[in-house]
C-alpha positions in Angstrom: 35.1 -28.4 52.1 36.1 -26.0 54.8 38.6 -24.4 52.5 35.8 -23.8 49.9 33.7 -22.1 52.5 36.5 -19.8 53.5 37.3 -19.0 49.9 33.7 -18.3 49.2 33.6 -15.9 52.1 36.8 -14.2 51.0 35.4 -13.7 47.5 32.1 -12.4 48.8 33.9 -9.9 51.0 36.0 -8.8 48.1 32.9 -8.4 46.0 31.2 -6.3 48.6 34.3 -4.2 48.9 34.5 -3.6 45.2 30.8 -2.8 45.1 31.1 -0.4 48.1 34.1 1.3 46.4 32.1 1.5 43.1 29.2 3.1 45.0 31.6 5.6 46.7 33.2 6.5 43.4 29.8 6.8 41.7 28.6 9.1 44.5 31.7 11.2 44.2 31.3 11.4 40.4 27.6 12.4 40.8 28.4 15.0 43.4 31.2 16.3 41.3 29.0 16.4 38.2 26.2 18.1 40.2 28.8 20.8 41.2 29.9 21.2 37.6 33.2 19.4 38.0 34.5 17.8 34.8 37.7 16.1 33.6 39.8 18.1 31.2 41.4 15.6 28.8 43.8 18.1 27.4 45.3 19.1 30.8 44.6 15.9 32.6 43.0 17.8 35.5 39.6 18.0 37.1 38.1 21.5 36.6 35.0 23.1 38.0 32.8 24.9 35.5 29.6 27.0 35.9 26.0 26.6 35.0 23.9 28.8 32.7 20.1 28.9 32.7 18.4 31.0 30.0 14.7 31.6 29.7 12.9 33.9 27.4 9.5 35.4 26.4 8.4 34.1 24.0 9.9 30.7 24.6 11.4 28.1 22.3 13.9 30.5 20.7 17.0 29.0 19.2 20.1 29.8 21.3 23.3 31.1 19.8 26.4 31.2 22.1 29.7 32.8 21.3 28.7 33.2 17.7 27.7 29.5 17.2 24.1 28.3 16.8 23.4 25.6 19.3 20.9 22.7 18.9 18.9 23.9 21.9 15.9 26.3 22.4 14.8 28.3 25.4 14.3 27.4 28.2 18.0 26.3 28.1 20.5 25.1 30.6 24.0 23.8 30.3 27.4 23.7 31.9 29.9 26.2 30.6 33.6 27.0 31.0 34.4 29.8 33.4 34.7 33.2 31.8 32.7 35.6 29.6 30.2 34.1 27.1 27.8 35.9 24.8 24.3 34.5 24.3 22.0 35.6 21.5 18.3 35.0 20.8 16.7 35.8 17.5 13.3 35.2 15.8 11.6 36.6 12.7 9.3 39.5 13.7 11.2 40.3 16.9 14.1 42.4 17.9 17.3 40.4 18.6 18.3 39.9 22.3 22.0 39.7 23.1 24.0 39.6 26.3 27.5 38.8 27.6 27.5 37.2 31.0 30.3 36.0 33.3 30.2 32.3 34.2 31.6 31.6 37.7 32.9 28.2 38.8 30.4 26.3 40.8 27.7 29.0 40.5 24.5 29.3 38.5 24.3 32.3 36.0 20.5 32.8 35.9 19.1 34.7 32.9 15.4 34.1 33.3 14.3 37.5 32.1 15.1 37.8 28.3 12.3 39.6 26.5 12.1 39.7 22.7 10.1 42.8 21.8 8.1 42.6 18.6 9.3 44.7 15.6 5.7 46.0 15.2 4.3 47.0 18.6 0.5 46.9 18.7 -0.8 50.2 20.2 -4.3 50.9 21.4 -5.5 54.4 22.2 -7.7 54.5 25.4 -8.5 58.2 25.5 -7.5 61.4 23.6 -7.6 65.0 25.0 -6.2 68.3 24.1 -4.3 68.2 27.4 -3.8 65.6 30.1 -2.4 66.5 33.5 -0.9 64.6 36.5 -1.6 61.1 35.3 -0.9 58.4 37.9 -1.3 54.6 38.0 -2.5 52.8 41.1 0.0 50.6 42.9 -1.8 47.4 41.6 -1.4 48.8 38.1 -5.1 48.3 37.4 -6.3 51.9 37.5 -5.3 55.2 36.0 -6.3 58.7 37.3 -5.7 61.9 35.4 -6.7 65.6 35.2 -8.3 67.0 32.0 -7.7 70.8 32.3 -9.3 73.5 30.1 -12.6 75.3 30.2 -14.3 72.5 32.1 -11.6 70.8 34.2 -12.3 67.4 35.7 -10.6 64.3 37.3 -11.1 61.1 35.3 -10.3 57.5 36.3 -10.0 54.5 34.0 -9.5 50.8 34.4 -6.3 50.1 32.5 -7.1 48.5 29.2 -10.8 49.2 29.3 -10.7 52.5 27.3 -13.7 53.8 29.2 -12.8 57.0 31.2 -15.2 57.9 34.0 -15.5 61.5 35.2 -14.9 61.3 38.9 -14.9 65.0 39.9 -15.9 68.1 38.1 -14.1 71.3 39.2 -16.2 74.2 40.3 -16.8 76.8 37.7 -16.1 80.5 38.2 -19.0 82.3 39.9 -19.1 86.1 40.5 -15.9 87.1 42.2 -14.9 83.5 42.8 -12.5 82.2 40.2 -12.5 78.9 38.4 -11.2 75.9 40.5 -7.8 74.7 39.2 -7.0 71.0 39.6 -3.3 70.5 40.4 -2.6 66.9 41.4 -4.2 63.5 42.1 -2.8 60.5 44.1 -4.0 57.0 44.7 -4.3 55.4 48.1 -2.3 52.2 48.5 -5.3 49.9 48.1 -6.5 51.9 45.0 -9.9 52.6 46.7 -9.6 56.4 47.0 -8.0 59.4 45.5 -6.5 62.5 47.1 -7.1 65.6 44.9 -5.4 68.9 45.4 -6.9 72.0 43.8 -6.8 75.8 44.1 -9.5 78.5 44.0 -7.8 81.8 44.0 -5.1 81.7 46.7 -6.8 78.9 48.7 -5.5 75.3 48.3 -8.0 72.5 49.0 -7.6 68.8 49.5 -10.4 66.3 48.9 -10.7 62.6 49.1 -12.7 60.9 46.4 -13.9 57.2 46.5 -12.9 55.5 43.3 -16.3 53.9 43.0 -18.1 57.2 43.5 -20.0 58.4 46.6 -19.2 61.0 49.3 -16.5 63.6 48.6 -14.5 64.4 51.8 -13.2 68.0 51.8 -10.4 67.8 54.3 -9.6 71.5 54.2 -13.2 72.5 55.0 -13.6 69.9 57.8 -10.3 70.5 59.6 -9.3 74.1 58.7 -5.6 73.2 58.4 -3.0 73.9 55.7 -2.5 70.4 54.5 0.5 71.0 52.2 2.3 67.7 51.5 -0.4 65.5 53.0 -0.3 61.8 52.1 -2.2 58.6 52.6 -0.8 56.2 55.1 0.3 52.9 53.7 -2.3 50.6 55.2 -5.4 52.7 55.7 -6.7 55.4 53.4 -8.7 56.9 56.3 -5.5 58.0 58.0 -3.2 60.6 56.4 0.0 62.3 57.5 1.3 65.8 57.0 3.8 68.3 58.5 2.2 71.1 60.3 4.1 74.2 61.6 4.4 72.3 64.9 5.6 69.0 63.5 4.4 65.7 62.0 0.7 65.0 62.6 -2.0 62.5 61.6 -5.6 63.0 60.4 -8.2 60.4 61.0 -11.1 60.7 58.6 -13.5 58.3 60.4 -13.3 60.0 63.8 -12.8 63.5 62.2 -9.8 64.0 64.5 -6.3 65.3 64.3 -3.5 63.8 66.4 -1.2 65.7 68.7 2.3 66.4 67.3 3.9 63.0 66.7 7.4 64.5 66.2 8.7 68.0 66.1 11.4 69.6 63.9 10.4 67.4 61.0 11.4 68.5 57.5 10.3 65.5 55.3 8.4 62.2 55.6 7.8 59.1 53.6 5.3 56.2 53.9 7.0 52.8 54.2 4.4 50.1 54.5 3.1 50.1 58.1 5.6 52.7 59.1 6.2 56.4 58.4 9.8 57.6 58.0 10.8 61.1 58.7 13.8 63.4 58.9 14.1 65.3 62.2 16.7 68.0 62.7 17.8 68.9 66.3 20.7 71.2 66.9 21.4 71.3 63.2 21.9 67.5 63.1 19.5 65.7 60.8 18.5 62.1 61.7 16.1 59.6 60.2 13.3 58.1 62.3 10.3 55.8 62.0 7.0 55.7 63.7 4.5 52.8 63.5 0.8 52.8 63.7 0.9 52.5 67.5 3.0 55.6 67.8 6.3 53.8 68.7 9.3 55.7 67.4 12.7 54.4 66.5 15.8 56.2 65.4 17.2 54.6 62.3 20.1 56.8 61.3 21.6 59.0 64.1 23.3 61.5 61.8 22.4 61.9 58.1 24.8 63.7 55.8 23.8 67.4 56.0 21.4 68.4 53.1 18.4 70.6 52.5 16.4 67.5 51.4 16.7 63.7 50.9 15.5 61.0 48.6 14.4 58.0 50.7 13.0 54.8 49.3 11.9 51.7 51.2 11.6 48.0 50.2 11.6 44.5 51.8 13.6 41.7 50.3 13.8 38.2 51.7 12.8 39.5 55.1 15.3 42.3 55.1 14.0 45.9 55.4 16.0 48.1 53.1 16.4 51.8 52.6 18.1 53.7 49.8 19.0 57.2 50.9 20.4 60.0 48.7 21.1 63.5 50.2 20.3 66.2 47.6 23.5 68.1 48.4 26.0 65.3 48.6 24.3 63.1 45.9 25.8 59.9 47.3 23.5 56.9 47.2 23.7 54.6 50.2 21.9 51.3 50.8 20.9 50.4 54.4 19.8 46.8 55.1 17.9 45.4 58.1 17.3 49.0 58.9 14.8 48.3 61.7 17.1 45.8 63.5 19.8 46.6 66.1 22.6 45.9 63.6 21.8 47.5 60.2 24.4 47.3 57.5 25.5 50.2 55.3 27.0 50.3 51.8 27.7 53.3 49.5 26.5 52.2 46.0 26.8 55.3 43.8 27.9 58.9 43.6 26.5 61.8 41.5 23.0 60.5 41.8 19.7 62.1 42.9 17.3 59.3 43.7 16.8 55.5 43.9 14.1 53.0 43.1 13.8 49.3 44.2 12.4 46.6 41.9 8.9 45.4 42.9 10.4 42.4 44.8 13.2 44.4 46.4 16.2 42.4 45.1 17.5 45.1 42.8 17.9 48.9 43.4 18.9 51.5 40.8 20.4 54.8 41.9 20.0 57.4 39.2 20.3 61.0 37.9 19.8 62.4 34.4 23.4 61.5 33.4 24.1 58.5 35.6 22.4 55.2 36.5 23.9 52.5 38.7 22.1 49.2 39.5 22.9 47.0 42.5 21.9 43.3 42.7 21.2 42.6 46.3 20.4 38.9 45.7 23.6 38.3 43.8 25.6 40.0 46.5 24.0 37.8 49.2 24.8 34.7 47.2 28.4 35.4 46.1 29.6 38.2 48.4 30.7 40.1 45.2 30.2 43.8 44.5 27.2 43.3 42.2 26.9 46.8 40.9 26.4 47.8 37.3 26.8 51.3 35.8 24.7 51.9 32.7 26.7 52.7 29.6 25.9 54.1 26.1 22.3 55.2 26.8 20.5 57.1 24.0 19.9 60.4 25.9 19.7 62.0 29.3 17.2 60.4 31.7 13.9 62.2 32.4 12.1 59.5 34.4 12.6 55.9 35.5 10.1 53.3 36.6 10.1 49.5 36.9 8.3 47.3 34.3 8.8 44.1 36.2 11.5 42.7 38.6 14.2 42.8 35.9 13.2 45.5 33.4 12.8 49.3 33.6 11.0 51.9 31.6 12.8 55.1 31.0 11.9 58.4 29.3 14.8 60.0 27.4 14.5 62.8 24.8 10.8 62.4 24.3 11.0 58.7 23.7 10.0 55.7 25.9 12.5 52.8 26.3 12.6 49.4 27.8 15.9 48.1 29.2 17.2 45.4 31.6 18.2 46.4 35.1 21.9 46.8 34.1 21.2 49.0 31.2 21.6 46.3 28.5 19.1 45.5 25.6 17.7 48.9 25.3 14.6 49.0 23.1 12.8 52.1 21.9 9.0 51.5 22.4 7.3 54.8 21.4 7.3 58.5 21.3 6.0 59.9 24.6 4.3 63.0 25.8 5.0 63.7 29.4 6.4 61.2 31.8 3.6 58.6 32.4 4.9 55.1 31.8 3.8 52.0 33.7 3.4 48.3 33.1 -0.1 46.9 33.1 -0.9 44.4 35.9 -0.4 41.4 33.5 3.1 42.7 32.7 2.4 42.3 29.0 1.9 46.0 28.0 2.9 49.5 28.9 0.4 52.3 29.5 1.8 55.8 28.6 0.8 59.2 27.1 1.7 59.7 23.5 1.5 62.8 21.2 -1.3 62.8 18.6 -2.5 65.4 16.2 -4.2 68.1 18.3 -3.5 66.7 21.7 -2.4 63.8 23.8 -3.5 60.2 23.9 -3.5 57.6 26.7 -2.0 54.6 24.9 -1.4 50.9 25.7 1.6 49.4 23.9 1.7 45.6 23.9 5.3 44.4 24.1 4.8 40.7 25.0 
């Protein structure tokens, strides 16, 4: 009897040991599978593969990979061998999407931005004029402002997609010895509530603020008696504007009808960056980049910029990191600065022979560009992998005239009088329409593009639906 009890305990212990080992082995297998480890029966080795996730608009498109049609549709995900693989999406009535990606061991290759553009793009004309000048879309992509020149020049605004232009300001007609008012430019405030209009009567330049909903017109030039050349809305408050006076950088406050003392001297350029204003200050022939916040606190960001007569400076915030893309006009070297307002910013040269830069709306991509060269840099991928995630565009249809973001992965470019949509790395270029001028912007629902197009006898404001 005693022996039976001992044997029973031994068997139970052995069973628990086997069960524990099985749990450990299963856990190991699940962890390995979750990290894309598989057993290669040909080599007899455990190898790590990579994961591919592919999503598209429209969805439920059959997936072809490396020339073979799979039994899956988008959204699609699967484990793939390490190396280059070509994925293709096709559907009747749409232009085929195709891309080669590099699958990396233990990493996810995320392609969640494939757009299949219809073969026949539906176009809706919103307004037609003999001429349209200085068109500009508000930052929320809901409103358009533009100048209609001619014998009765005026500023018009339109809710994008409504097709109902509203005359917001009528230029003054010639009277006696006073010449006709010429409208030159219009700019939206960040909150899209007001417009800054520059015009000229004879040799005199005038700046006015118009409320988008109508109402009082504020003539800054008449009120303050300053030359406001280059004046711009602040980022957070349309009632405050900055400009460079002969003495230096200054601020106008519309509510209090006051002008600040000189905020910084020897200033040659400035840019609005959210709650801050950035500016180039040159002392003893050494240019440096500074910021000033709403309270007036100044911070030197770059002690010595590369010498140049002017700079392109662009700001974004990605994942809590404040970023700057800087391109000196003379040197034409594109540099990315990260955590620029911290004590330990990082610096990386991204591209050469470029003139300007533009961040994606969410800040995770930046494109440095010139008419003949475009280089994209994936900040998010660099953070994840530590790789040099830069992509130089190849085989573009013509030299670049303008570039703007459609969404966080696609750009609109104007080349040779035509409007194109492409992915951030220059692939899947699709011709959308003939274009007149440079206006091209996504609508706020990211389904269409608003642009100017040539029509018989003039120019049309057109909405082209691509999704």
